[in-house]
Phi, psi and omega in degrees: 000163182256030177299139163226107185240004189301317181279318186230106174297356185264358185217148171222162176238129184233167175251172178291339182287352180271342187253153175243164178266127176254121179250121183206136183065229177245029180236159172237133172220151173291149177225139174257123182267115168236039183288323182267359181282130177293344175266145184288159180296150181284162162286325171241145175235125177252117173233123176051041171090351175275129175259132179239144189244147169310129180264338180096353181270130174232156181222146168303137175300307169257122172097029176280350177044226189274352192283323175299305183300318171305315169310313183296311175295322173298320177294320179298319180295334179272006179086007185258155176254137179240143179219172187228154162236132180277120184202122175060042183060027174234161169246128179257129188271137175240154186228128164255117170266108178288355178268348179283156175252146183269070180265095181281348185266355181083359183289129175242036178281148181241000000 
């Protein structure tokens, strides 16, 4: 796997080879499978230079119906990208906002 957790346990860096595609409804979304992982899911996931943050949205892995595709479409309509982490029979939603800055120092200077 492409996980990098040595420096920061709240963030990992992955490649597209670490993900699978979930096709549901009329959307396709990338998913990182952490079902068997002993460590908790990270807050941040970086894929191909794009930083995704945990959104707080979770969906049932089975039986998510139209709710999950609707959420993905809403994110895309706002210009954001969505992906998921599979964990404990749930899909945890992550969002990348290209308009946001990755300001880890908390500086709000412009």
